[in-house]
Chimera marker file (.cmm) of the C-alpha trace (Angstrom):
<marker_set name="trace">
<marker id="1" x="2.991" y="4.290" z="14.684" r="1" g="1" b="0" radius="0.5"/>
<marker id="2" x="1.814" y="0.904" z="14.918" r="1" g="1" b="0" radius="0.5"/>
<marker id="3" x="5.166" y="-0.759" z="13.912" r="1" g="1" b="0" radius="0.5"/>
<marker id="4" x="5.360" y="-1.972" z="10.438" r="1" g="1" b="0" radius="0.5"/>
<marker id="5" x="5.323" y="-5.759" z="10.334" r="1" g="1" b="0" radius="0.5"/>
<marker id="6" x="2.292" y="-4.982" z="12.798" r="1" g="1" b="0" radius="0.5"/>
<marker id="7" x="0.133" y="-3.974" z="10.181" r="1" g="1" b="0" radius="0.5"/>
<marker id="8" x="-0.479" y="-7.156" z="8.247" r="1" g="1" b="0" radius="0.5"/>
<marker id="9" x="-0.856" y="-7.305" z="4.729" r="1" g="1" b="0" radius="0.5"/>
<marker id="10" x="-3.894" y="-4.625" z="4.164" r="1" g="1" b="0" radius="0.5"/>
<marker id="11" x="-2.476" y="-2.229" z="5.035" r="1" g="1" b="0" radius="0.5"/>
<marker id="12" x="-1.559" y="-0.164" z="1.948" r="1" g="1" b="0" radius="0.5"/>
<marker id="13" x="1.696" y="2.724" z="1.796" r="1" g="1" b="0" radius="0.5"/>
<marker id="14" x="0.092" y="5.800" z="-0.529" r="1" g="1" b="0" radius="0.5"/>
<marker id="15" x="2.959" y="8.378" z="-1.824" r="1" g="1" b="0" radius="0.5"/>
<marker id="16" x="1.967" y="11.903" z="-1.168" r="1" g="1" b="0" radius="0.5"/>
<marker id="17" x="3.541" y="14.169" z="-3.952" r="1" g="1" b="0" radius="0.5"/>
<marker id="18" x="4.726" y="18.433" z="-4.729" r="1" g="1" b="0" radius="0.5"/>
<marker id="19" x="4.568" y="18.749" z="-0.152" r="1" g="1" b="0" radius="0.5"/>
<marker id="20" x="5.387" y="22.917" z="-0.393" r="1" g="1" b="0" radius="0.5"/>
<marker id="21" x="8.251" y="23.398" z="2.875" r="1" g="1" b="0" radius="0.5"/>
<marker id="22" x="5.024" y="25.437" z="3.828" r="1" g="1" b="0" radius="0.5"/>
<marker id="23" x="3.717" y="23.526" z="4.300" r="1" g="1" b="0" radius="0.5"/>
<marker id="24" x="4.076" y="22.072" z="7.890" r="1" g="1" b="0" radius="0.5"/>
<marker id="25" x="4.296" y="17.806" z="9.446" r="1" g="1" b="0" radius="0.5"/>
<marker id="26" x="1.547" y="19.075" z="11.866" r="1" g="1" b="0" radius="0.5"/>
<marker id="27" x="-0.576" y="19.716" z="9.367" r="1" g="1" b="0" radius="0.5"/>
<marker id="28" x="-0.446" y="17.419" z="6.287" r="1" g="1" b="0" radius="0.5"/>
<marker id="29" x="-1.116" y="14.560" z="9.872" r="1" g="1" b="0" radius="0.5"/>
<marker id="30" x="-4.589" y="16.110" z="10.130" r="1" g="1" b="0" radius="0.5"/>
<marker id="31" x="-5.218" y="16.156" z="6.820" r="1" g="1" b="0" radius="0.5"/>
<marker id="32" x="-4.335" y="12.605" z="6.173" r="1" g="1" b="0" radius="0.5"/>
<marker id="33" x="-5.618" y="12.098" z="9.783" r="1" g="1" b="0" radius="0.5"/>
<marker id="34" x="-9.359" y="12.848" z="8.561" r="1" g="1" b="0" radius="0.5"/>
<marker id="35" x="-10.057" y="9.256" z="6.484" r="1" g="1" b="0" radius="0.5"/>
<marker id="36" x="-8.974" y="7.027" z="9.826" r="1" g="1" b="0" radius="0.5"/>
<marker id="37" x="-6.695" y="5.984" z="11.367" r="1" g="1" b="0" radius="0.5"/>
<marker id="38" x="-2.508" y="6.296" z="10.620" r="1" g="1" b="0" radius="0.5"/>
<marker id="39" x="-0.666" y="3.375" z="10.875" r="1" g="1" b="0" radius="0.5"/>
<marker id="40" x="2.779" y="4.734" z="9.354" r="1" g="1" b="0" radius="0.5"/>
<marker id="41" x="3.292" y="9.024" z="8.284" r="1" g="1" b="0" radius="0.5"/>
<marker id="42" x="6.788" y="9.544" z="6.900" r="1" g="1" b="0" radius="0.5"/>
<marker id="43" x="8.309" y="12.704" z="5.329" r="1" g="1" b="0" radius="0.5"/>
<marker id="44" x="10.742" y="11.734" z="4.131" r="1" g="1" b="0" radius="0.5"/>
<marker id="45" x="14.356" y="14.120" z="4.457" r="1" g="1" b="0" radius="0.5"/>
<marker id="46" x="17.538" y="14.550" z="3.185" r="1" g="1" b="0" radius="0.5"/>
<marker id="47" x="20.307" y="12.336" z="4.654" r="1" g="1" b="0" radius="0.5"/>
<marker id="48" x="23.077" y="15.061" z="5.523" r="1" g="1" b="0" radius="0.5"/>
<marker id="49" x="21.053" y="18.210" z="5.998" r="1" g="1" b="0" radius="0.5"/>
<marker id="50" x="17.708" y="17.156" z="7.523" r="1" g="1" b="0" radius="0.5"/>
<marker id="51" x="15.707" y="19.141" z="5.068" r="1" g="1" b="0" radius="0.5"/>
<marker id="52" x="12.625" y="17.443" z="4.305" r="1" g="1" b="0" radius="0.5"/>
<marker id="53" x="12.264" y="17.409" z="0.579" r="1" g="1" b="0" radius="0.5"/>
<marker id="54" x="8.916" y="17.654" z="-0.506" r="1" g="1" b="0" radius="0.5"/>
<marker id="55" x="7.456" y="13.761" z="-0.394" r="1" g="1" b="0" radius="0.5"/>
<marker id="56" x="6.953" y="11.084" z="1.662" r="1" g="1" b="0" radius="0.5"/>
<marker id="57" x="4.266" y="8.508" z="2.780" r="1" g="1" b="0" radius="0.5"/>
<marker id="58" x="0.837" y="8.118" z="4.867" r="1" g="1" b="0" radius="0.5"/>
<marker id="59" x="-0.293" y="4.450" z="5.516" r="1" g="1" b="0" radius="0.5"/>
<marker id="60" x="-3.880" y="3.267" z="6.446" r="1" g="1" b="0" radius="0.5"/>
<marker id="61" x="-4.760" y="-0.105" z="8.123" r="1" g="1" b="0" radius="0.5"/>
<marker id="62" x="-7.601" y="-0.451" z="6.390" r="1" g="1" b="0" radius="0.5"/>
<marker id="63" x="-7.683" y="0.006" z="2.371" r="1" g="1" b="0" radius="0.5"/>
<marker id="64" x="-10.898" y="0.991" z="2.054" r="1" g="1" b="0" radius="0.5"/>
<marker id="65" x="-9.663" y="4.570" z="2.818" r="1" g="1" b="0" radius="0.5"/>
<marker id="66" x="-6.899" y="4.347" z="1.050" r="1" g="1" b="0" radius="0.5"/>
<marker id="67" x="-8.880" y="4.269" z="-1.713" r="1" g="1" b="0" radius="0.5"/>
<marker id="68" x="-11.135" y="7.066" z="-0.763" r="1" g="1" b="0" radius="0.5"/>
<marker id="69" x="-7.601" y="8.680" z="-0.103" r="1" g="1" b="0" radius="0.5"/>
<marker id="70" x="-6.925" y="8.409" z="-3.883" r="1" g="1" b="0" radius="0.5"/>
<marker id="71" x="-9.577" y="9.568" z="-4.937" r="1" g="1" b="0" radius="0.5"/>
<marker id="72" x="-10.032" y="12.914" z="-3.424" r="1" g="1" b="0" radius="0.5"/>
<marker id="73" x="-8.087" y="16.542" z="-4.173" r="1" g="1" b="0" radius="0.5"/>
<marker id="74" x="-5.607" y="17.126" z="-1.295" r="1" g="1" b="0" radius="0.5"/>
<marker id="75" x="-5.466" y="21.169" z="-0.888" r="1" g="1" b="0" radius="0.5"/>
<marker id="76" x="-3.703" y="21.506" z="2.218" r="1" g="1" b="0" radius="0.5"/>
<marker id="77" x="-2.550" y="24.737" z="2.682" r="1" g="1" b="0" radius="0.5"/>
<marker id="78" x="-3.606" y="26.794" z="-0.309" r="1" g="1" b="0" radius="0.5"/>
<marker id="79" x="-1.551" y="24.106" z="-1.786" r="1" g="1" b="0" radius="0.5"/>
<marker id="80" x="-2.329" y="21.211" z="-4.435" r="1" g="1" b="0" radius="0.5"/>
<marker id="81" x="-0.798" y="18.409" z="-2.844" r="1" g="1" b="0" radius="0.5"/>
<marker id="82" x="-0.606" y="14.905" z="-4.778" r="1" g="1" b="0" radius="0.5"/>
<marker id="83" x="-1.220" y="11.471" z="-4.047" r="1" g="1" b="0" radius="0.5"/>
<marker id="84" x="-1.111" y="8.246" z="-5.411" r="1" g="1" b="0" radius="0.5"/>
<marker id="85" x="-0.270" y="3.938" z="-5.660" r="1" g="1" b="0" radius="0.5"/>
<marker id="86" x="3.694" y="4.578" z="-5.017" r="1" g="1" b="0" radius="0.5"/>
<marker id="87" x="5.501" y="2.416" z="-7.946" r="1" g="1" b="0" radius="0.5"/>
<marker id="88" x="9.257" y="-0.047" z="-7.491" r="1" g="1" b="0" radius="0.5"/>
<marker id="89" x="11.102" y="0.296" z="-9.457" r="1" g="1" b="0" radius="0.5"/>
<marker id="90" x="10.990" y="-3.325" z="-10.642" r="1" g="1" b="0" radius="0.5"/>
<marker id="91" x="7.454" y="-2.281" z="-11.579" r="1" g="1" b="0" radius="0.5"/>
<marker id="92" x="9.790" y="0.518" z="-13.861" r="1" g="1" b="0" radius="0.5"/>
<marker id="93" x="11.369" y="-0.079" z="-17.574" r="1" g="1" b="0" radius="0.5"/>
<marker id="94" x="13.772" y="2.775" z="-19.164" r="1" g="1" b="0" radius="0.5"/>
<marker id="95" x="12.795" y="3.197" z="-23.169" r="1" g="1" b="0" radius="0.5"/>
<marker id="96" x="15.799" y="4.384" z="-24.794" r="1" g="1" b="0" radius="0.5"/>
<marker id="97" x="16.346" y="5.351" z="-28.777" r="1" g="1" b="0" radius="0.5"/>
<marker id="98" x="12.713" y="7.654" z="-28.712" r="1" g="1" b="0" radius="0.5"/>
<marker id="99" x="12.217" y="9.297" z="-31.731" r="1" g="1" b="0" radius="0.5"/>
<marker id="100" x="12.149" y="12.737" z="-30.811" r="1" g="1" b="0" radius="0.5"/>
<marker id="101" x="9.069" y="13.495" z="-32.243" r="1" g="1" b="0" radius="0.5"/>
<marker id="102" x="7.576" y="11.338" z="-30.353" r="1" g="1" b="0" radius="0.5"/>
<marker id="103" x="4.892" y="12.227" z="-27.764" r="1" g="1" b="0" radius="0.5"/>
<marker id="104" x="3.895" y="11.084" z="-24.364" r="1" g="1" b="0" radius="0.5"/>
<marker id="105" x="-0.297" y="9.924" z="-24.909" r="1" g="1" b="0" radius="0.5"/>
<marker id="106" x="1.720" y="7.890" z="-27.975" r="1" g="1" b="0" radius="0.5"/>
<marker id="107" x="4.539" y="6.312" z="-25.274" r="1" g="1" b="0" radius="0.5"/>
<marker id="108" x="2.162" y="5.112" z="-22.596" r="1" g="1" b="0" radius="0.5"/>
<marker id="109" x="-0.421" y="3.498" z="-25.649" r="1" g="1" b="0" radius="0.5"/>
<marker id="110" x="1.878" y="1.539" z="-26.242" r="1" g="1" b="0" radius="0.5"/>
<marker id="111" x="3.570" y="0.480" z="-24.149" r="1" g="1" b="0" radius="0.5"/>
<marker id="112" x="-0.197" y="-0.706" z="-22.004" r="1" g="1" b="0" radius="0.5"/>
<marker id="113" x="-0.635" y="-3.504" z="-24.482" r="1" g="1" b="0" radius="0.5"/>
<marker id="114" x="1.005" y="-5.338" z="-22.025" r="1" g="1" b="0" radius="0.5"/>
<marker id="115" x="-0.366" y="-4.513" z="-19.312" r="1" g="1" b="0" radius="0.5"/>
<marker id="116" x="-1.392" y="-1.083" z="-17.088" r="1" g="1" b="0" radius="0.5"/>
<marker id="117" x="0.325" y="1.249" z="-16.704" r="1" g="1" b="0" radius="0.5"/>
<marker id="118" x="0.381" y="3.737" z="-13.805" r="1" g="1" b="0" radius="0.5"/>
<marker id="119" x="2.665" y="6.607" z="-15.464" r="1" g="1" b="0" radius="0.5"/>
<marker id="120" x="5.283" y="8.095" z="-17.682" r="1" g="1" b="0" radius="0.5"/>
<marker id="121" x="7.640" y="10.777" z="-18.703" r="1" g="1" b="0" radius="0.5"/>
<marker id="122" x="9.814" y="11.978" z="-21.236" r="1" g="1" b="0" radius="0.5"/>
<marker id="123" x="12.827" y="13.573" z="-19.986" r="1" g="1" b="0" radius="0.5"/>
<marker id="124" x="13.137" y="16.430" z="-21.244" r="1" g="1" b="0" radius="0.5"/>
<marker id="125" x="16.222" y="19.128" z="-21.449" r="1" g="1" b="0" radius="0.5"/>
<marker id="126" x="16.242" y="21.498" z="-19.497" r="1" g="1" b="0" radius="0.5"/>
<marker id="127" x="17.593" y="25.004" z="-21.115" r="1" g="1" b="0" radius="0.5"/>
<marker id="128" x="15.272" y="23.419" z="-24.420" r="1" g="1" b="0" radius="0.5"/>
<marker id="129" x="12.611" y="21.563" z="-23.005" r="1" g="1" b="0" radius="0.5"/>
<marker id="130" x="13.131" y="19.198" z="-26.134" r="1" g="1" b="0" radius="0.5"/>
<marker id="131" x="12.873" y="15.615" z="-25.519" r="1" g="1" b="0" radius="0.5"/>
<marker id="132" x="15.572" y="13.786" z="-24.484" r="1" g="1" b="0" radius="0.5"/>
<marker id="133" x="15.462" y="10.514" z="-26.555" r="1" g="1" b="0" radius="0.5"/>
<marker id="134" x="14.503" y="8.292" z="-23.310" r="1" g="1" b="0" radius="0.5"/>
<marker id="135" x="11.495" y="7.943" z="-20.915" r="1" g="1" b="0" radius="0.5"/>
<marker id="136" x="10.480" y="5.456" z="-18.809" r="1" g="1" b="0" radius="0.5"/>
<marker id="137" x="7.299" y="4.068" z="-18.459" r="1" g="1" b="0" radius="0.5"/>
<marker id="138" x="5.439" y="2.719" z="-15.138" r="1" g="1" b="0" radius="0.5"/>
<marker id="139" x="3.027" y="-0.464" z="-14.215" r="1" g="1" b="0" radius="0.5"/>
<marker id="140" x="1.202" y="-0.969" z="-11.890" r="1" g="1" b="0" radius="0.5"/>
<marker id="141" x="2.433" y="-4.843" z="-11.326" r="1" g="1" b="0" radius="0.5"/>
<marker id="142" x="5.716" y="-6.452" z="-11.961" r="1" g="1" b="0" radius="0.5"/>
<marker id="143" x="4.459" y="-9.301" z="-14.342" r="1" g="1" b="0" radius="0.5"/>
<marker id="144" x="4.184" y="-6.226" z="-17.496" r="1" g="1" b="0" radius="0.5"/>
<marker id="145" x="8.013" y="-5.415" z="-17.414" r="1" g="1" b="0" radius="0.5"/>
<marker id="146" x="8.027" y="-9.331" z="-17.681" r="1" g="1" b="0" radius="0.5"/>
<marker id="147" x="5.717" y="-9.429" z="-20.657" r="1" g="1" b="0" radius="0.5"/>
<marker id="148" x="7.290" y="-6.169" z="-22.358" r="1" g="1" b="0" radius="0.5"/>
<marker id="149" x="11.062" y="-7.522" z="-21.700" r="1" g="1" b="0" radius="0.5"/>
<marker id="150" x="9.587" y="-11.212" z="-22.772" r="1" g="1" b="0" radius="0.5"/>
<marker id="151" x="10.591" y="-11.861" z="-26.422" r="1" g="1" b="0" radius="0.5"/>
<marker id="152" x="13.116" y="-8.504" z="-26.934" r="1" g="1" b="0" radius="0.5"/>
<marker id="153" x="14.534" y="-5.415" z="-25.288" r="1" g="1" b="0" radius="0.5"/>
<marker id="154" x="14.248" y="-3.902" z="-28.720" r="1" g="1" b="0" radius="0.5"/>
<marker id="155" x="9.777" y="-2.821" z="-29.875" r="1" g="1" b="0" radius="0.5"/>
<marker id="156" x="9.641" y="-0.117" z="-32.344" r="1" g="1" b="0" radius="0.5"/>
<marker id="157" x="8.262" y="3.401" z="-31.685" r="1" g="1" b="0" radius="0.5"/>
<marker id="158" x="6.748" y="5.181" z="-34.649" r="1" g="1" b="0" radius="0.5"/>
<marker id="159" x="8.839" y="2.915" z="-37.167" r="1" g="1" b="0" radius="0.5"/>
<marker id="160" x="12.942" y="4.185" z="-34.719" r="1" g="1" b="0" radius="0.5"/>
<marker id="161" x="13.490" y="1.025" z="-32.607" r="1" g="1" b="0" radius="0.5"/>
<marker id="162" x="14.329" y="2.016" z="-29.074" r="1" g="1" b="0" radius="0.5"/>
<marker id="163" x="15.778" y="0.153" z="-25.790" r="1" g="1" b="0" radius="0.5"/>
<marker id="164" x="14.541" y="-0.748" z="-22.434" r="1" g="1" b="0" radius="0.5"/>
<marker id="165" x="15.889" y="-1.917" z="-19.482" r="1" g="1" b="0" radius="0.5"/>
<marker id="166" x="14.424" y="-2.857" z="-16.245" r="1" g="1" b="0" radius="0.5"/>
<marker id="167" x="14.921" y="-0.562" z="-13.874" r="1" g="1" b="0" radius="0.5"/>
<marker id="168" x="17.277" y="-1.107" z="-10.971" r="1" g="1" b="0" radius="0.5"/>
<marker id="169" x="17.589" y="0.801" z="-7.191" r="1" g="1" b="0" radius="0.5"/>
<marker id="170" x="20.808" y="4.026" z="-7.278" r="1" g="1" b="0" radius="0.5"/>
<marker id="171" x="23.149" y="2.083" z="-4.994" r="1" g="1" b="0" radius="0.5"/>
<marker id="172" x="24.924" y="4.292" z="-2.932" r="1" g="1" b="0" radius="0.5"/>
<marker id="173" x="28.199" y="5.601" z="-3.596" r="1" g="1" b="0" radius="0.5"/>
<marker id="174" x="27.786" y="4.587" z="-7.311" r="1" g="1" b="0" radius="0.5"/>
<marker id="175" x="29.220" y="6.645" z="-9.804" r="1" g="1" b="0" radius="0.5"/>
<marker id="176" x="27.034" y="9.682" z="-11.672" r="1" g="1" b="0" radius="0.5"/>
<link id1="1" id2="2" r="1" g="1" b="0" radius="0.2"/>
<link id1="2" id2="3" r="1" g="1" b="0" radius="0.2"/>
<link id1="3" id2="4" r="1" g="1" b="0" radius="0.2"/>
<link id1="4" id2="5" r="1" g="1" b="0" radius="0.2"/>
<link id1="5" id2="6" r="1" g="1" b="0" radius="0.2"/>
<link id1="6" id2="7" r="1" g="1" b="0" radius="0.2"/>
<link id1="7" id2="8" r="1" g="1" b="0" radius="0.2"/>
<link id1="8" id2="9" r="1" g="1" b="0" radius="0.2"/>
<link id1="9" id2="10" r="1" g="1" b="0" radius="0.2"/>
<link id1="10" id2="11" r="1" g="1" b="0" radius="0.2"/>
<link id1="11" id2="12" r="1" g="1" b="0" radius="0.2"/>
<link id1="12" id2="13" r="1" g="1" b="0" radius="0.2"/>
<link id1="13" id2="14" r="1" g="1" b="0" radius="0.2"/>
<link id1="14" id2="15" r="1" g="1" b="0" radius="0.2"/>
<link id1="15" id2="16" r="1" g="1" b="0" radius="0.2"/>
<link id1="16" id2="17" r="1" g="1" b="0" radius="0.2"/>
<link id1="17" id2="18" r="1" g="1" b="0" radius="0.2"/>
<link id1="18" id2="19" r="1" g="1" b="0" radius="0.2"/>
<link id1="19" id2="20" r="1" g="1" b="0" radius="0.2"/>
<link id1="20" id2="21" r="1" g="1" b="0" radius="0.2"/>
<link id1="21" id2="22" r="1" g="1" b="0" radius="0.2"/>
<link id1="22" id2="23" r="1" g="1" b="0" radius="0.2"/>
<link id1="23" id2="24" r="1" g="1" b="0" radius="0.2"/>
<link id1="24" id2="25" r="1" g="1" b="0" radius="0.2"/>
<link id1="25" id2="26" r="1" g="1" b="0" radius="0.2"/>
<link id1="26" id2="27" r="1" g="1" b="0" radius="0.2"/>
<link id1="27" id2="28" r="1" g="1" b="0" radius="0.2"/>
<link id1="28" id2="29" r="1" g="1" b="0" radius="0.2"/>
<link id1="29" id2="30" r="1" g="1" b="0" radius="0.2"/>
<link id1="30" id2="31" r="1" g="1" b="0" radius="0.2"/>
<link id1="31" id2="32" r="1" g="1" b="0" radius="0.2"/>
<link id1="32" id2="33" r="1" g="1" b="0" radius="0.2"/>
<link id1="33" id2="34" r="1" g="1" b="0" radius="0.2"/>
<link id1="34" id2="35" r="1" g="1" b="0" radius="0.2"/>
<link id1="35" id2="36" r="1" g="1" b="0" radius="0.2"/>
<link id1="36" id2="37" r="1" g="1" b="0" radius="0.2"/>
<link id1="37" id2="38" r="1" g="1" b="0" radius="0.2"/>
<link id1="38" id2="39" r="1" g="1" b="0" radius="0.2"/>
<link id1="39" id2="40" r="1" g="1" b="0" radius="0.2"/>
<link id1="40" id2="41" r="1" g="1" b="0" radius="0.2"/>
<link id1="41" id2="42" r="1" g="1" b="0" radius="0.2"/>
<link id1="42" id2="43" r="1" g="1" b="0" radius="0.2"/>
<link id1="43" id2="44" r="1" g="1" b="0" radius="0.2"/>
<link id1="44" id2="45" r="1" g="1" b="0" radius="0.2"/>
<link id1="45" id2="46" r="1" g="1" b="0" radius="0.2"/>
<link id1="46" id2="47" r="1" g="1" b="0" radius="0.2"/>
<link id1="47" id2="48" r="1" g="1" b="0" radius="0.2"/>
<link id1="48" id2="49" r="1" g="1" b="0" radius="0.2"/>
<link id1="49" id2="50" r="1" g="1" b="0" radius="0.2"/>
<link id1="50" id2="51" r="1" g="1" b="0" radius="0.2"/>
<link id1="51" id2="52" r="1" g="1" b="0" radius="0.2"/>
<link id1="52" id2="53" r="1" g="1" b="0" radius="0.2"/>
<link id1="53" id2="54" r="1" g="1" b="0" radius="0.2"/>
<link id1="54" id2="55" r="1" g="1" b="0" radius="0.2"/>
<link id1="55" id2="56" r="1" g="1" b="0" radius="0.2"/>
<link id1="56" id2="57" r="1" g="1" b="0" radius="0.2"/>
<link id1="57" id2="58" r="1" g="1" b="0" radius="0.2"/>
<link id1="58" id2="59" r="1" g="1" b="0" radius="0.2"/>
<link id1="59" id2="60" r="1" g="1" b="0" radius="0.2"/>
<link id1="60" id2="61" r="1" g="1" b="0" radius="0.2"/>
<link id1="61" id2="62" r="1" g="1" b="0" radius="0.2"/>
<link id1="62" id2="63" r="1" g="1" b="0" radius="0.2"/>
<link id1="63" id2="64" r="1" g="1" b="0" radius="0.2"/>
<link id1="64" id2="65" r="1" g="1" b="0" radius="0.2"/>
<link id1="65" id2="66" r="1" g="1" b="0" radius="0.2"/>
<link id1="66" id2="67" r="1" g="1" b="0" radius="0.2"/>
<link id1="67" id2="68" r="1" g="1" b="0" radius="0.2"/>
<link id1="68" id2="69" r="1" g="1" b="0" radius="0.2"/>
<link id1="69" id2="70" r="1" g="1" b="0" radius="0.2"/>
<link id1="70" id2="71" r="1" g="1" b="0" radius="0.2"/>
<link id1="71" id2="72" r="1" g="1" b="0" radius="0.2"/>
<link id1="72" id2="73" r="1" g="1" b="0" radius="0.2"/>
<link id1="73" id2="74" r="1" g="1" b="0" radius="0.2"/>
<link id1="74" id2="75" r="1" g="1" b="0" radius="0.2"/>
<link id1="75" id2="76" r="1" g="1" b="0" radius="0.2"/>
<link id1="76" id2="77" r="1" g="1" b="0" radius="0.2"/>
<link id1="77" id2="78" r="1" g="1" b="0" radius="0.2"/>
<link id1="78" id2="79" r="1" g="1" b="0" radius="0.2"/>
<link id1="79" id2="80" r="1" g="1" b="0" radius="0.2"/>
<link id1="80" id2="81" r="1" g="1" b="0" radius="0.2"/>
<link id1="81" id2="82" r="1" g="1" b="0" radius="0.2"/>
<link id1="82" id2="83" r="1" g="1" b="0" radius="0.2"/>
<link id1="83" id2="84" r="1" g="1" b="0" radius="0.2"/>
<link id1="84" id2="85" r="1" g="1" b="0" radius="0.2"/>
<link id1="85" id2="86" r="1" g="1" b="0" radius="0.2"/>
<link id1="86" id2="87" r="1" g="1" b="0" radius="0.2"/>
<link id1="87" id2="88" r="1" g="1" b="0" radius="0.2"/>
<link id1="88" id2="89" r="1" g="1" b="0" radius="0.2"/>
<link id1="89" id2="90" r="1" g="1" b="0" radius="0.2"/>
<link id1="90" id2="91" r="1" g="1" b="0" radius="0.2"/>
<link id1="91" id2="92" r="1" g="1" b="0" radius="0.2"/>
<link id1="92" id2="93" r="1" g="1" b="0" radius="0.2"/>
<link id1="93" id2="94" r="1" g="1" b="0" radius="0.2"/>
<link id1="94" id2="95" r="1" g="1" b="0" radius="0.2"/>
<link id1="95" id2="96" r="1" g="1" b="0" radius="0.2"/>
<link id1="96" id2="97" r="1" g="1" b="0" radius="0.2"/>
<link id1="97" id2="98" r="1" g="1" b="0" radius="0.2"/>
<link id1="98" id2="99" r="1" g="1" b="0" radius="0.2"/>
<link id1="99" id2="100" r="1" g="1" b="0" radius="0.2"/>
<link id1="100" id2="101" r="1" g="1" b="0" radius="0.2"/>
<link id1="101" id2="102" r="1" g="1" b="0" radius="0.2"/>
<link id1="102" id2="103" r="1" g="1" b="0" radius="0.2"/>
<link id1="103" id2="104" r="1" g="1" b="0" radius="0.2"/>
<link id1="104" id2="105" r="1" g="1" b="0" radius="0.2"/>
<link id1="105" id2="106" r="1" g="1" b="0" radius="0.2"/>
<link id1="106" id2="107" r="1" g="1" b="0" radius="0.2"/>
<link id1="107" id2="108" r="1" g="1" b="0" radius="0.2"/>
<link id1="108" id2="109" r="1" g="1" b="0" radius="0.2"/>
<link id1="109" id2="110" r="1" g="1" b="0" radius="0.2"/>
<link id1="110" id2="111" r="1" g="1" b="0" radius="0.2"/>
<link id1="111" id2="112" r="1" g="1" b="0" radius="0.2"/>
<link id1="112" id2="113" r="1" g="1" b="0" radius="0.2"/>
<link id1="113" id2="114" r="1" g="1" b="0" radius="0.2"/>
<link id1="114" id2="115" r="1" g="1" b="0" radius="0.2"/>
<link id1="115" id2="116" r="1" g="1" b="0" radius="0.2"/>
<link id1="116" id2="117" r="1" g="1" b="0" radius="0.2"/>
<link id1="117" id2="118" r="1" g="1" b="0" radius="0.2"/>
<link id1="118" id2="119" r="1" g="1" b="0" radius="0.2"/>
<link id1="119" id2="120" r="1" g="1" b="0" radius="0.2"/>
<link id1="120" id2="121" r="1" g="1" b="0" radius="0.2"/>
<link id1="121" id2="122" r="1" g="1" b="0" radius="0.2"/>
<link id1="122" id2="123" r="1" g="1" b="0" radius="0.2"/>
<link id1="123" id2="124" r="1" g="1" b="0" radius="0.2"/>
<link id1="124" id2="125" r="1" g="1" b="0" radius="0.2"/>
<link id1="125" id2="126" r="1" g="1" b="0" radius="0.2"/>
<link id1="126" id2="127" r="1" g="1" b="0" radius="0.2"/>
<link id1="127" id2="128" r="1" g="1" b="0" radius="0.2"/>
<link id1="128" id2="129" r="1" g="1" b="0" radius="0.2"/>
<link id1="129" id2="130" r="1" g="1" b="0" radius="0.2"/>
<link id1="130" id2="131" r="1" g="1" b="0" radius="0.2"/>
<link id1="131" id2="132" r="1" g="1" b="0" radius="0.2"/>
<link id1="132" id2="133" r="1" g="1" b="0" radius="0.2"/>
<link id1="133" id2="134" r="1" g="1" b="0" radius="0.2"/>
<link id1="134" id2="135" r="1" g="1" b="0" radius="0.2"/>
<link id1="135" id2="136" r="1" g="1" b="0" radius="0.2"/>
<link id1="136" id2="137" r="1" g="1" b="0" radius="0.2"/>
<link id1="137" id2="138" r="1" g="1" b="0" radius="0.2"/>
<link id1="138" id2="139" r="1" g="1" b="0" radius="0.2"/>
<link id1="139" id2="140" r="1" g="1" b="0" radius="0.2"/>
<link id1="140" id2="141" r="1" g="1" b="0" radius="0.2"/>
<link id1="141" id2="142" r="1" g="1" b="0" radius="0.2"/>
<link id1="142" id2="143" r="1" g="1" b="0" radius="0.2"/>
<link id1="143" id2="144" r="1" g="1" b="0" radius="0.2"/>
<link id1="144" id2="145" r="1" g="1" b="0" radius="0.2"/>
<link id1="145" id2="146" r="1" g="1" b="0" radius="0.2"/>
<link id1="146" id2="147" r="1" g="1" b="0" radius="0.2"/>
<link id1="147" id2="148" r="1" g="1" b="0" radius="0.2"/>
<link id1="148" id2="149" r="1" g="1" b="0" radius="0.2"/>
<link id1="149" id2="150" r="1" g="1" b="0" radius="0.2"/>
<link id1="150" id2="151" r="1" g="1" b="0" radius="0.2"/>
<link id1="151" id2="152" r="1" g="1" b="0" radius="0.2"/>
<link id1="152" id2="153" r="1" g="1" b="0" radius="0.2"/>
<link id1="153" id2="154" r="1" g="1" b="0" radius="0.2"/>
<link id1="154" id2="155" r="1" g="1" b="0" radius="0.2"/>
<link id1="155" id2="156" r="1" g="1" b="0" radius="0.2"/>
<link id1="156" id2="157" r="1" g="1" b="0" radius="0.2"/>
<link id1="157" id2="158" r="1" g="1" b="0" radius="0.2"/>
<link id1="158" id2="159" r="1" g="1" b="0" radius="0.2"/>
<link id1="159" id2="160" r="1" g="1" b="0" radius="0.2"/>
<link id1="160" id2="161" r="1" g="1" b="0" radius="0.2"/>
<link id1="161" id2="162" r="1" g="1" b="0" radius="0.2"/>
<link id1="162" id2="163" r="1" g="1" b="0" radius="0.2"/>
<link id1="163" id2="164" r="1" g="1" b="0" radius="0.2"/>
<link id1="164" id2="165" r="1" g="1" b="0" radius="0.2"/>
<link id1="165" id2="166" r="1" g="1" b="0" radius="0.2"/>
<link id1="166" id2="167" r="1" g="1" b="0" radius="0.2"/>
<link id1="167" id2="168" r="1" g="1" b="0" radius="0.2"/>
<link id1="168" id2="169" r="1" g="1" b="0" radius="0.2"/>
<link id1="169" id2="170" r="1" g="1" b="0" radius="0.2"/>
<link id1="170" id2="171" r="1" g="1" b="0" radius="0.2"/>
<link id1="171" id2="172" r="1" g="1" b="0" radius="0.2"/>
<link id1="172" id2="173" r="1" g="1" b="0" radius="0.2"/>
<link id1="173" id2="174" r="1" g="1" b="0" radius="0.2"/>
<link id1="174" id2="175" r="1" g="1" b="0" radius="0.2"/>
<link id1="175" id2="176" r="1" g="1" b="0" radius="0.2"/>
</marker_set>
């Protein structure tokens, strides 16, 4: 694989998610290699056990190939694999105090006025399936996060004040 620094600014990593444990690394490499030369290919593993975590990254030096891969349905060994542009924590916000009846569509619609929303999720209780009253919104650019937070961290959704905050990376050893 090419050195990460040698890939140049045109290299574009893509997030690969939903990787079933039945899919071999060789199958993944062959599938994504059919689109063009791979500059980098990484399957993430648990640092202690070494087991795969079900996601990874693939990088093509040619951004046109990356665009083609993004716009293609991926089924490997009869398993659907999700491919997206990775979002950094700098492009995400946490939204707390959401009305419990707010839909993900309404969440996306509201924050779309600040920038291009590329991901949104309301966190649900695993037992009841109901909203836990908070969620996350991801934008394609960090500037959208700046716009959300520029005037106030408080916003009104469905008549309720909600608090928006930046998402920060989880530090190793942090209490949780």
